[in-house]
Every structure is written in structure tokens, then in C-alpha cells.
C-alpha angles and dihedrals in degrees: 000000000000116000116249090232090060092046088051090051092051091047090051090051091049092048091054091049095056109104108164147338122244119203121205090350093287117052110081123206110194098166097080120156110216125194129177124211111178103304097340121098116204119199124193127182141154126242110197120221108265095026089102131351094221133000113233101164133025117198122187108207131198123237088261092052096257119140117257099171141349127198131185110222142153114225119158113213107214096151138004101310131199111211120204116195130180127207118193122206105201146145116260 
């Protein structure tokens, strides 16, 4: 079992490494609000209407451009849309 204090430390490190979100491999969102609650990272960002028609992939990128996570989704953007995304740092 990994101690909660260590998981929290790793989550804090991951939170600090997040630099931006890339939608559909091309639209970059750099204004990402990041909050940390124990070992859960919450991301929140706005996708303006017209930026993309639909979101098919969400990539969370590190400050150096490296990939942190990638998710396949389907989110139609019919108006300004606030996306909330959760990243869990946990023992498996």
C-alpha cells in the first residue's frame, strides 16, 4: 500500500507539470484552471463556440509539450462550453 501523503505529493507534482489541453490534436487551451484535492487533480477550461464543432480527443500536455493523458470523447460544442476533467493519482 502506498501512503496517502506520497500519493498527494505525486499528484502535486503532476498538477505543476500540466501546461495546456489540446483538443482534436489542434486546438490549444492554455488557460486551464487546476485544483488539487488530496490525490485528485481537477481541470476546468472554456471552449468557445466555433473553436471546434465537436471534441473527439482531449490531450493533457506537460509544460514541455509531453503527453500526460489522452482521452477519446464525443462532446458537441453548440455554445461556449466549460469542460471539467478529473485526473486521479492512485495505486493500482
